[in-house]
Backbone as CSV, one residue per row, in Angstrom:
resi,resn,N_x,N_y,N_z,CA_x,CA_y,CA_z,C_x,C_y,C_z
1,MET,163.536,207.500,128.718,163.471,208.279,129.981,164.272,207.389,131.111
2,SER,165.052,208.178,131.825,165.858,207.420,132.805,165.390,207.829,134.211
3,ILE,165.671,206.897,135.169,165.214,207.240,136.542,166.331,207.968,137.207
4,GLN,166.057,209.108,137.812,166.916,210.040,138.389,167.628,209.485,139.618
5,ASN,166.962,208.716,140.534,167.375,208.235,141.668,168.291,206.957,141.620
6,GLY,168.417,206.371,140.444,169.313,205.296,140.244,168.644,203.953,140.646
7,GLY,167.274,203.966,140.986,166.669,202.719,141.292,166.316,201.805,140.124
8,PRO,165.828,200.752,140.387,165.490,199.775,139.367,164.360,200.291,138.520
9,GLU,164.391,199.963,137.337,163.477,200.351,136.137,162.047,199.752,136.537
10,PRO,161.006,200.397,136.283,159.737,199.682,136.483,159.533,198.555,135.561
11,ALA,158.785,197.603,136.016,158.589,196.279,135.193,157.271,195.892,135.143
12,ALA,156.907,195.062,134.303,155.521,194.598,134.060,155.345,193.454,135.214
13,ALA,153.984,193.307,135.541,153.619,192.258,136.532,153.735,190.986,135.892
14,PRO,154.056,189.992,136.614,154.034,188.487,136.072,152.625,188.130,135.813
15,THR,152.432,187.370,134.815,151.137,186.915,134.421,150.803,185.624,135.124
16,GLN,151.735,184.936,135.663,151.437,183.607,136.293,152.573,183.208,137.312
17,CYS,152.162,182.372,138.126,153.164,181.780,139.154,154.165,180.841,138.385
18,PRO,155.340,180.986,138.739,156.394,180.092,138.074,156.290,178.567,138.660
19,VAL,155.517,178.323,139.673,155.486,177.018,140.191,154.287,176.345,139.718
20,CYS,153.095,176.876,139.975,151.822,176.238,139.694,151.079,176.780,138.457
21,ARG,151.613,177.909,137.941,151.087,178.431,136.693,149.712,179.184,136.992
22,SER,149.446,179.423,138.221,148.152,180.089,138.557,148.250,181.632,138.168
23,THR,147.134,182.252,137.690,147.209,183.572,137.325,146.943,184.475,138.593
24,GLU,146.616,183.952,139.656,146.229,184.663,140.946,147.472,185.121,141.709
25,VAL,148.199,186.084,141.085,149.426,186.570,141.772,149.246,188.024,142.162
26,SER,149.927,188.380,143.394,149.739,189.869,143.849,150.961,190.193,144.540
27,THR,151.126,191.560,144.757,152.255,192.150,145.420,151.712,193.236,146.352
28,ILE,152.495,193.557,147.320,152.131,194.744,148.371,153.013,195.930,147.847
29,SER,153.715,195.845,146.892,154.547,197.030,146.445,153.639,197.999,145.818
30,LYS,153.981,199.315,146.153,153.209,200.456,145.552,153.549,200.638,144.144
31,VAL,154.867,200.500,143.849,155.363,200.581,142.403,155.919,199.289,141.961
32,VAL,155.488,198.662,140.923,155.905,197.420,140.446,157.172,197.552,139.736
33,ARG,158.247,196.907,140.239,159.517,197.053,139.643,160.086,195.621,139.497
34,ALA,161.243,195.437,138.924,161.850,194.113,138.674,162.205,193.497,140.088
35,ASP,162.468,194.277,141.001,162.773,193.773,142.404,161.714,193.608,143.335
36,SER,160.400,193.746,142.873,159.271,193.457,143.646,159.043,192.076,143.838
37,TYR,158.600,191.609,145.042,158.251,190.342,145.357,156.843,190.074,145.124
38,TRP,156.402,188.795,144.684,155.137,188.425,144.297,154.699,187.147,145.046
39,ARG,153.490,187.042,145.370,152.931,185.918,146.042,151.794,185.250,145.307
40,CYS,151.799,183.977,145.144,150.653,183.188,144.448,149.514,182.900,145.421
41,ALA,148.385,183.193,145.098,147.221,182.945,146.018,146.967,181.474,146.092
42,ARG,147.236,180.698,145.030,146.934,179.353,144.910,147.816,178.431,145.747
43,CYS,149.136,178.564,145.626,150.133,177.620,146.199,150.991,178.354,147.227
44,GLY,150.964,179.681,147.375,151.720,180.419,148.237,153.092,180.755,148.116
45,GLU,153.623,180.399,146.841,154.991,180.735,146.529,155.249,182.183,146.450
46,VAL,156.317,182.589,146.966,156.849,183.929,146.919,157.994,183.984,146.076
47,TRP,158.203,184.928,145.064,159.271,185.044,144.132,159.538,186.408,143.827
48,ASN,160.649,186.646,143.183,161.117,187.990,142.662,161.445,187.671,141.275
49,VAL,160.876,188.507,140.305,161.068,188.222,138.821,162.495,188.410,138.470
50,ALA,163.199,189.392,138.936,164.529,189.658,138.596,165.456,188.526,139.035
51,ARG,165.238,187.983,140.253,166.059,186.909,140.770,165.708,185.680,140.055
52,THR,164.564,185.456,139.753,164.057,184.148,138.957,164.853,184.137,137.538
53,ARG,164.873,185.334,136.845,165.581,185.333,135.634,167.118,185.098,135.859
54,GLU,167.672,185.625,136.845,169.019,185.370,137.168,169.385,183.911,137.420
55,ALA,168.439,183.310,138.137,168.621,181.911,138.442,168.491,181.043,137.247
56,SER,167.725,181.434,136.291,167.533,180.689,135.114,168.827,180.614,134.250
57,ARG,169.651,181.552,134.454,170.901,181.568,133.584,171.771,180.501,134.321
58,TYR,171.721,180.169,135.513,172.587,179.249,136.196,171.870,177.898,136.626
59,GLY,171.200,177.299,135.788,170.657,175.892,136.043,169.188,175.960,136.250
60,GLY,168.575,177.040,136.210,167.075,177.017,136.332,166.392,177.387,137.741
61,TYR,165.234,177.738,137.694,164.586,178.272,138.904,164.075,176.945,139.632
62,ARG,164.530,176.839,140.855,164.017,175.659,141.670,163.542,176.233,142.906
63,PRO,162.318,176.481,143.108,161.721,176.893,144.283,161.988,176.029,145.492
64,SER,162.033,176.516,146.674,162.132,175.666,147.774,160.815,175.291,148.239
65,ARG,160.702,174.050,148.642,159.410,173.487,149.074,159.347,173.415,150.632
66,ARG,158.214,173.912,151.064,158.124,173.903,152.547,157.484,172.723,153.058
């Protein structure tokens, strides 16, 4: 089945934070897609699954520290 509007394909929710590995992750997106942003309730990191995968091709995901 293809998406008619040309938008990103629906994606599965991440199971854990890429930084602290907590399973307490959430999003405010109504529809979970690869371009949805996620926030970890434990460490506060915000990430995008699609961009994280892209970064891993070019030297790994290195979240910025505040």
